[in-house]
Backbone atoms as SQL, in Angstrom:
CREATE TABLE atoms (id INTEGER PRIMARY KEY, chain TEXT, resi INTEGER, resn TEXT, atom TEXT, x REAL, y REAL, z REAL);
INSERT INTO atoms VALUES
  (1, 'A', 1, 'UNK', 'N', 0.852, -1.168, 0.000),
  (2, 'A', 1, 'UNK', 'CA', 0.000, 0.000, 0.000),
  (3, 'A', 1, 'UNK', 'C', 0.900, 1.233, 0.000),
  (4, 'A', 2, 'UNK', 'N', 0.555, 2.205, -0.832),
  (5, 'A', 2, 'UNK', 'CA', 1.310, 3.442, -0.944),
  (6, 'A', 2, 'UNK', 'C', 0.428, 4.624, -0.579),
  (7, 'A', 3, 'UNK', 'N', 1.059, 5.702, -0.151),
  (8, 'A', 3, 'UNK', 'CA', 0.326, 6.924, 0.167),
  (9, 'A', 3, 'UNK', 'C', 0.687, 8.026, -0.808),
  (10, 'A', 4, 'UNK', 'N', -0.309, 8.846, -1.105),
  (11, 'A', 4, 'UNK', 'CA', -0.075, 10.116, -1.771),
  (12, 'A', 4, 'UNK', 'C', -0.777, 11.184, -0.948),
  (13, 'A', 5, 'UNK', 'N', -0.231, 12.367, -0.961),
  (14, 'A', 5, 'UNK', 'CA', -0.881, 13.518, -0.356),
  (15, 'A', 5, 'UNK', 'C', -1.305, 14.431, -1.491),
  (16, 'A', 6, 'UNK', 'N', -2.541, 14.911, -1.430),
  (17, 'A', 6, 'UNK', 'CA', -3.047, 15.782, -2.483),
  (18, 'A', 6, 'UNK', 'C', -3.526, 17.079, -1.846),
  (19, 'A', 7, 'UNK', 'N', -2.946, 18.181, -2.311),
  (20, 'A', 7, 'UNK', 'CA', -3.428, 19.499, -1.920),
  (21, 'A', 7, 'UNK', 'C', -4.515, 19.868, -2.920),
  (22, 'A', 8, 'UNK', 'N', -5.623, 20.383, -2.405),
  (23, 'A', 8, 'UNK', 'CA', -6.788, 20.651, -3.247),
  (24, 'A', 8, 'UNK', 'C', -7.211, 22.103, -3.101),
  (25, 'A', 9, 'UNK', 'N', -7.403, 22.749, -4.243),
  (26, 'A', 9, 'UNK', 'CA', -7.988, 24.085, -4.278),
  (27, 'A', 9, 'UNK', 'C', -9.438, 23.907, -4.716),
  (28, 'A', 10, 'UNK', 'N', -10.350, 24.490, -3.946),
  (29, 'A', 10, 'UNK', 'CA', -11.772, 24.333, -4.217),
  (30, 'A', 10, 'UNK', 'C', -12.359, 25.622, -4.778),
  (31, 'A', 11, 'UNK', 'N', -13.515, 25.483, -5.408),
  (32, 'A', 11, 'UNK', 'CA', -14.266, 26.663, -5.796),
  (33, 'A', 11, 'UNK', 'C', -14.627, 27.414, -4.523),
  (34, 'A', 12, 'UNK', 'N', -14.727, 28.737, -4.621),
  (35, 'A', 12, 'UNK', 'CA', -14.993, 29.557, -3.437),
  (36, 'A', 12, 'UNK', 'C', -16.225, 29.065, -2.691),
  (37, 'A', 13, 'UNK', 'N', -16.071, 28.900, -1.383),
  (38, 'A', 13, 'UNK', 'CA', -17.169, 28.486, -0.523),
  (39, 'A', 13, 'UNK', 'C', -17.505, 27.004, -0.565),
  (40, 'A', 14, 'UNK', 'N', -16.715, 26.188, -1.243),
  (41, 'A', 14, 'UNK', 'CA', -17.048, 24.773, -1.401),
  (42, 'A', 14, 'UNK', 'C', -16.129, 23.823, -0.643),
  (43, 'A', 15, 'UNK', 'N', -15.146, 24.328, 0.085),
  (44, 'A', 15, 'UNK', 'CA', -14.141, 23.455, 0.709),
  (45, 'A', 15, 'UNK', 'C', -14.770, 22.430, 1.652),
  (46, 'A', 16, 'UNK', 'N', -15.699, 22.844, 2.482),
  (47, 'A', 16, 'UNK', 'CA', -16.280, 21.909, 3.442),
  (48, 'A', 16, 'UNK', 'C', -17.180, 20.892, 2.746),
  (49, 'A', 17, 'UNK', 'N', -17.860, 21.290, 1.683),
  (50, 'A', 17, 'UNK', 'CA', -18.668, 20.347, 0.909),
  (51, 'A', 17, 'UNK', 'C', -17.778, 19.314, 0.225),
  (52, 'A', 18, 'UNK', 'N', -16.676, 19.783, -0.356),
  (53, 'A', 18, 'UNK', 'CA', -15.745, 18.867, -1.015),
  (54, 'A', 18, 'UNK', 'C', -15.158, 17.895, 0.007),
  (55, 'A', 19, 'UNK', 'N', -14.747, 18.403, 1.168),
  (56, 'A', 19, 'UNK', 'CA', -14.179, 17.541, 2.209),
  (57, 'A', 19, 'UNK', 'C', -15.188, 16.482, 2.645),
  (58, 'A', 20, 'UNK', 'N', -16.437, 16.873, 2.826),
  (59, 'A', 20, 'UNK', 'CA', -17.469, 15.921, 3.235),
  (60, 'A', 20, 'UNK', 'C', -17.688, 14.856, 2.162),
  (61, 'A', 21, 'UNK', 'N', -17.689, 15.261, 0.897),
  (62, 'A', 21, 'UNK', 'CA', -17.873, 14.292, -0.181),
  (63, 'A', 21, 'UNK', 'C', -16.694, 13.330, -0.262),
  (64, 'A', 22, 'UNK', 'N', -15.483, 13.841, -0.095),
  (65, 'A', 22, 'UNK', 'CA', -14.313, 12.966, -0.102),
  (66, 'A', 22, 'UNK', 'C', -14.389, 11.950, 1.032),
  (67, 'A', 23, 'UNK', 'N', -14.794, 12.405, 2.219),
  (68, 'A', 23, 'UNK', 'CA', -14.902, 11.510, 3.374),
  (69, 'A', 23, 'UNK', 'C', -15.956, 10.426, 3.138),
  (70, 'A', 24, 'UNK', 'N', -17.050, 10.787, 2.471),
  (71, 'A', 24, 'UNK', 'CA', -18.138, 9.840, 2.225),
  (72, 'A', 24, 'UNK', 'C', -17.847, 8.862, 1.090),
  (73, 'A', 25, 'UNK', 'N', -17.171, 9.326, 0.044),
  (74, 'A', 25, 'UNK', 'CA', -17.049, 8.531, -1.175),
  (75, 'A', 25, 'UNK', 'C', -15.702, 7.838, -1.374),
  (76, 'A', 26, 'UNK', 'N', -14.672, 8.270, -0.644),
  (77, 'A', 26, 'UNK', 'CA', -13.343, 7.706, -0.852),
  (78, 'A', 26, 'UNK', 'C', -12.879, 7.009, 0.424),
  (79, 'A', 27, 'UNK', 'N', -13.061, 5.689, 0.480),
  (80, 'A', 27, 'UNK', 'CA', -12.632, 4.927, 1.651),
  (81, 'A', 27, 'UNK', 'C', -11.129, 5.009, 1.860),
  (82, 'A', 28, 'UNK', 'N', -10.396, 5.292, 0.806),
  (83, 'A', 28, 'UNK', 'CA', -8.938, 5.361, 0.907),
  (84, 'A', 28, 'UNK', 'C', -8.436, 6.749, 1.297),
  (85, 'A', 29, 'UNK', 'N', -9.344, 7.688, 1.573),
  (86, 'A', 29, 'UNK', 'CA', -8.942, 8.999, 2.097),
  (87, 'A', 29, 'UNK', 'C', -8.752, 8.831, 3.600),
  (88, 'A', 30, 'UNK', 'N', -7.511, 8.604, 4.020),
  (89, 'A', 30, 'UNK', 'CA', -7.271, 8.268, 5.421),
  (90, 'A', 30, 'UNK', 'C', -7.266, 9.488, 6.331),
  (91, 'A', 31, 'UNK', 'N', -6.909, 10.655, 5.794),
  (92, 'A', 31, 'UNK', 'CA', -6.934, 11.886, 6.588),
  (93, 'A', 31, 'UNK', 'C', -7.282, 13.047, 5.668),
  (94, 'A', 32, 'UNK', 'N', -8.153, 13.927, 6.154),
  (95, 'A', 32, 'UNK', 'CA', -8.565, 15.103, 5.389),
  (96, 'A', 32, 'UNK', 'C', -8.445, 16.312, 6.309),
  (97, 'A', 33, 'UNK', 'N', -7.671, 17.300, 5.878),
  (98, 'A', 33, 'UNK', 'CA', -7.455, 18.510, 6.673),
  (99, 'A', 33, 'UNK', 'C', -7.879, 19.733, 5.879),
  (100, 'A', 34, 'UNK', 'N', -8.508, 20.700, 6.544),
  (101, 'A', 34, 'UNK', 'CA', -8.650, 22.022, 5.940),
  (102, 'A', 34, 'UNK', 'C', -7.372, 22.786, 6.257),
  (103, 'A', 35, 'UNK', 'N', -6.928, 23.606, 5.323),
  (104, 'A', 35, 'UNK', 'CA', -5.664, 24.316, 5.486),
  (105, 'A', 35, 'UNK', 'C', -5.840, 25.786, 5.145),
  (106, 'A', 36, 'UNK', 'N', -4.874, 26.584, 5.573),
  (107, 'A', 36, 'UNK', 'CA', -4.860, 27.993, 5.188),
  (108, 'A', 36, 'UNK', 'C', -3.830, 28.169, 4.085),
  (109, 'A', 37, 'UNK', 'N', -3.928, 29.267, 3.378),
  (110, 'A', 37, 'UNK', 'CA', -2.947, 29.538, 2.337),
  (111, 'A', 37, 'UNK', 'C', -3.482, 29.263, 0.947),
  (112, 'A', 38, 'UNK', 'N', -2.586, 28.871, 0.059),
  (113, 'A', 38, 'UNK', 'CA', -2.899, 28.706, -1.360),
  (114, 'A', 38, 'UNK', 'C', -3.870, 27.554, -1.617),
  (115, 'A', 39, 'UNK', 'N', -3.839, 26.521, -0.786),
  (116, 'A', 39, 'UNK', 'CA', -4.678, 25.335, -0.964),
  (117, 'A', 39, 'UNK', 'C', -5.703, 25.265, 0.149),
  (118, 'A', 40, 'UNK', 'N', -6.866, 24.695, -0.131),
  (119, 'A', 40, 'UNK', 'CA', -7.958, 24.620, 0.845),
  (120, 'A', 40, 'UNK', 'C', -7.951, 23.340, 1.666),
  (121, 'A', 41, 'UNK', 'N', -7.547, 22.234, 1.053),
  (122, 'A', 41, 'UNK', 'CA', -7.574, 20.932, 1.715),
  (123, 'A', 41, 'UNK', 'C', -6.263, 20.196, 1.478),
  (124, 'A', 42, 'UNK', 'N', -5.908, 19.347, 2.434),
  (125, 'A', 42, 'UNK', 'CA', -4.789, 18.421, 2.290),
  (126, 'A', 42, 'UNK', 'C', -5.329, 17.034, 2.626),
  (127, 'A', 43, 'UNK', 'N', -5.200, 16.104, 1.690),
  (128, 'A', 43, 'UNK', 'CA', -5.786, 14.776, 1.865),
  (129, 'A', 43, 'UNK', 'C', -4.714, 13.712, 1.663),
  (130, 'A', 44, 'UNK', 'N', -4.669, 12.759, 2.599),
  (131, 'A', 44, 'UNK', 'CA', -3.812, 11.594, 2.427),
  (132, 'A', 44, 'UNK', 'C', -4.676, 10.463, 1.891),
  (133, 'A', 45, 'UNK', 'N', -4.268, 9.919, 0.756),
  (134, 'A', 45, 'UNK', 'CA', -4.934, 8.764, 0.169),
  (135, 'A', 45, 'UNK', 'C', -4.008, 7.566, 0.273),
  (136, 'A', 46, 'UNK', 'N', -4.557, 6.415, 0.676),
  (137, 'A', 46, 'UNK', 'CA', -3.810, 5.158, 0.719),
  (138, 'A', 46, 'UNK', 'C', -4.217, 4.371, -0.522),
  (139, 'A', 47, 'UNK', 'N', -3.254, 4.119, -1.401),
  (140, 'A', 47, 'UNK', 'CA', -3.532, 3.442, -2.662),
  (141, 'A', 47, 'UNK', 'C', -2.994, 2.019, -2.640),
  (142, 'A', 48, 'UNK', 'N', -3.793, 1.096, -3.150),
  (143, 'A', 48, 'UNK', 'CA', -3.344, -0.292, -3.275),
  (144, 'A', 48, 'UNK', 'C', -2.136, -0.354, -4.197),
  (145, 'A', 49, 'UNK', 'N', -1.242, -1.292, -3.915),
  (146, 'A', 49, 'UNK', 'CA', -0.092, -1.514, -4.790),
  (147, 'A', 49, 'UNK', 'C', -0.596, -1.787, -6.205),
  (148, 'A', 50, 'UNK', 'N', 0.060, -1.205, -7.165),
  (149, 'A', 50, 'UNK', 'CA', -0.320, -1.409, -8.554),
  (150, 'A', 50, 'UNK', 'C', -1.304, -0.388, -9.084),
  (151, 'A', 51, 'UNK', 'N', -1.946, 0.383, -8.199),
  (152, 'A', 51, 'UNK', 'CA', -2.860, 1.430, -8.655),
  (153, 'A', 51, 'UNK', 'C', -2.040, 2.652, -9.038),
  (154, 'A', 52, 'UNK', 'N', -2.186, 3.108, -10.257),
  (155, 'A', 52, 'UNK', 'CA', -1.448, 4.260, -10.766),
  (156, 'A', 52, 'UNK', 'C', -1.974, 5.535, -10.106),
  (157, 'A', 53, 'UNK', 'N', -1.136, 6.264, -9.350),
  (158, 'A', 53, 'UNK', 'CA', -1.592, 7.481, -8.677),
  (159, 'A', 53, 'UNK', 'C', -2.135, 8.530, -9.646),
  (160, 'A', 54, 'UNK', 'N', -1.494, 8.677, -10.803),
  (161, 'A', 54, 'UNK', 'CA', -1.968, 9.654, -11.785),
  (162, 'A', 54, 'UNK', 'C', -3.344, 9.308, -12.308),
  (163, 'A', 55, 'UNK', 'N', -3.569, 8.036, -12.561),
  (164, 'A', 55, 'UNK', 'CA', -4.873, 7.571, -13.016),
  (165, 'A', 55, 'UNK', 'C', -5.926, 7.800, -11.937),
  (166, 'A', 56, 'UNK', 'N', -5.585, 7.498, -10.681),
  (167, 'A', 56, 'UNK', 'CA', -6.517, 7.717, -9.575),
  (168, 'A', 56, 'UNK', 'C', -6.920, 9.185, -9.482),
  (169, 'A', 57, 'UNK', 'N', -5.933, 10.077, -9.504),
  (170, 'A', 57, 'UNK', 'CA', -6.222, 11.511, -9.376),
  (171, 'A', 57, 'UNK', 'C', -7.047, 11.996, -10.565),
  (172, 'A', 58, 'UNK', 'N', -6.627, 11.647, -11.771),
  (173, 'A', 58, 'UNK', 'CA', -7.303, 12.153, -12.966),
  (174, 'A', 58, 'UNK', 'C', -8.685, 11.564, -13.193),
  (175, 'A', 59, 'UNK', 'N', -8.860, 10.283, -12.934),
  (176, 'A', 59, 'UNK', 'CA', -10.132, 9.645, -13.255),
  (177, 'A', 59, 'UNK', 'C', -11.128, 9.610, -12.099),
  (178, 'A', 60, 'UNK', 'N', -10.655, 9.809, -10.880),
  (179, 'A', 60, 'UNK', 'CA', -11.572, 9.755, -9.742),
  (180, 'A', 60, 'UNK', 'C', -11.649, 11.099, -9.019),
  (181, 'A', 61, 'UNK', 'N', -10.519, 11.592, -8.579),
  (182, 'A', 61, 'UNK', 'CA', -10.514, 12.808, -7.762),
  (183, 'A', 61, 'UNK', 'C', -10.947, 14.037, -8.556),
  (184, 'A', 62, 'UNK', 'N', -10.477, 14.184, -9.775),
  (185, 'A', 62, 'UNK', 'CA', -10.811, 15.372, -10.566),
  (186, 'A', 62, 'UNK', 'C', -12.275, 15.429, -10.963),
  (187, 'A', 63, 'UNK', 'N', -13.010, 14.362, -10.769),
  (188, 'A', 63, 'UNK', 'CA', -14.439, 14.347, -11.102),
  (189, 'A', 63, 'UNK', 'C', -15.326, 14.844, -9.958),
  (190, 'A', 64, 'UNK', 'N', -14.739, 15.103, -8.803),
  (191, 'A', 64, 'UNK', 'CA', -15.524, 15.567, -7.658),
  (192, 'A', 64, 'UNK', 'C', -15.925, 17.024, -7.896),
  (193, 'A', 65, 'UNK', 'N', -17.228, 17.323, -7.863),
  (194, 'A', 65, 'UNK', 'CA', -17.671, 18.702, -8.064),
  (195, 'A', 65, 'UNK', 'C', -17.083, 19.628, -6.999),
  (196, 'A', 66, 'UNK', 'N', -16.637, 20.795, -7.423),
  (197, 'A', 66, 'UNK', 'CA', -16.093, 21.781, -6.494),
  (198, 'A', 66, 'UNK', 'C', -14.581, 21.794, -6.429),
  (199, 'A', 67, 'UNK', 'N', -13.920, 20.762, -6.971),
  (200, 'A', 67, 'UNK', 'CA', -12.458, 20.760, -7.002),
  (201, 'A', 67, 'UNK', 'C', -12.006, 21.565, -8.212),
  (202, 'A', 68, 'UNK', 'N', -11.174, 22.569, -7.931),
  (203, 'A', 68, 'UNK', 'CA', -10.705, 23.478, -8.975),
  (204, 'A', 68, 'UNK', 'C', -9.300, 23.121, -9.461),
  (205, 'A', 69, 'UNK', 'N', -8.431, 22.665, -8.550),
  (206, 'A', 69, 'UNK', 'CA', -7.041, 22.378, -8.887),
  (207, 'A', 69, 'UNK', 'C', -6.481, 21.421, -7.842),
  (208, 'A', 70, 'UNK', 'N', -5.476, 20.640, -8.227),
  (209, 'A', 70, 'UNK', 'CA', -4.820, 19.732, -7.285),
  (210, 'A', 70, 'UNK', 'C', -3.313, 19.779, -7.475),
  (211, 'A', 71, 'UNK', 'N', -2.619, 19.407, -6.413),
  (212, 'A', 71, 'UNK', 'CA', -1.162, 19.263, -6.438),
  (213, 'A', 71, 'UNK', 'C', -0.851, 17.981, -5.681),
  (214, 'A', 72, 'UNK', 'N', -0.292, 17.000, -6.361),
  (215, 'A', 72, 'UNK', 'CA', -0.065, 15.679, -5.780),
  (216, 'A', 72, 'UNK', 'C', 1.374, 15.524, -5.327),
  (217, 'A', 73, 'UNK', 'N', 1.544, 15.010, -4.116),
  (218, 'A', 73, 'UNK', 'CA', 2.860, 14.761, -3.537),
  (219, 'A', 73, 'UNK', 'C', 3.011, 13.254, -3.346),
  (220, 'A', 74, 'UNK', 'N', 4.005, 12.698, -4.008),
  (221, 'A', 74, 'UNK', 'CA', 4.324, 11.283, -3.838),
  (222, 'A', 74, 'UNK', 'C', 5.245, 11.168, -2.624),
  (223, 'A', 75, 'UNK', 'N', 4.945, 10.241, -1.724),
  (224, 'A', 75, 'UNK', 'CA', 5.787, 10.055, -0.538),
  (225, 'A', 75, 'UNK', 'C', 6.385, 8.653, -0.555),
  (226, 'A', 76, 'UNK', 'N', 7.481, 8.493, 0.170),
  (227, 'A', 76, 'UNK', 'CA', 8.202, 7.228, 0.161),
  (228, 'A', 76, 'UNK', 'C', 8.144, 6.534, 1.518),
  (229, 'A', 77, 'UNK', 'N', 8.932, 6.966, 2.485),
  (230, 'A', 77, 'UNK', 'CA', 8.988, 6.315, 3.791),
  (231, 'A', 77, 'UNK', 'C', 8.356, 7.204, 4.855),
  (232, 'A', 78, 'UNK', 'N', 7.653, 6.580, 5.786),
  (233, 'A', 78, 'UNK', 'CA', 7.118, 7.292, 6.943),
  (234, 'A', 78, 'UNK', 'C', 8.039, 7.030, 8.127),
  (235, 'A', 79, 'UNK', 'N', 8.395, 8.063, 8.832),
  (236, 'A', 79, 'UNK', 'CA', 9.272, 7.934, 9.990),
  (237, 'A', 79, 'UNK', 'C', 8.472, 8.217, 11.248),
  (238, 'A', 80, 'UNK', 'N', 8.667, 7.381, 12.265),
  (239, 'A', 80, 'UNK', 'CA', 7.991, 7.557, 13.541),
  (240, 'A', 80, 'UNK', 'C', 9.035, 7.564, 14.646),
  (241, 'A', 81, 'UNK', 'N', 8.694, 8.161, 15.789),
  (242, 'A', 81, 'UNK', 'CA', 9.652, 8.165, 16.901),
  (243, 'A', 81, 'UNK', 'C', 9.973, 6.739, 17.341),
  (244, 'A', 82, 'UNK', 'N', 11.222, 6.511, 17.698),
  (245, 'A', 82, 'UNK', 'CA', 11.603, 5.189, 18.199),
  (246, 'A', 82, 'UNK', 'C', 11.209, 5.076, 19.664),
  (247, 'A', 83, 'UNK', 'N', 11.090, 3.868, 20.132),
  (248, 'A', 83, 'UNK', 'CA', 10.675, 3.635, 21.510),
  (249, 'A', 83, 'UNK', 'C', 11.759, 3.900, 22.531),
  (250, 'A', 84, 'UNK', 'N', 12.935, 4.322, 22.135),
  (251, 'A', 84, 'UNK', 'CA', 14.047, 4.495, 23.057),
  (252, 'A', 84, 'UNK', 'C', 14.332, 5.861, 23.321);
């Protein structure tokens, strides 16, 4: 399983509607944050191995009403504090 983070710019006044739709329709949206600045939302998606991230974003995410623009970040390793 791989993760991608997607920053999302929404149509004005639609960020909370878009976030709610993502939470309802995308089981692989593991975390959804509202943000300040250039982007309205930051979403972590967990993708099954073999699923093309570009295909997922273009064919599924870009079809959500209210999404104006996206910026996808591919991530590699997650680091957590050690127990020592």
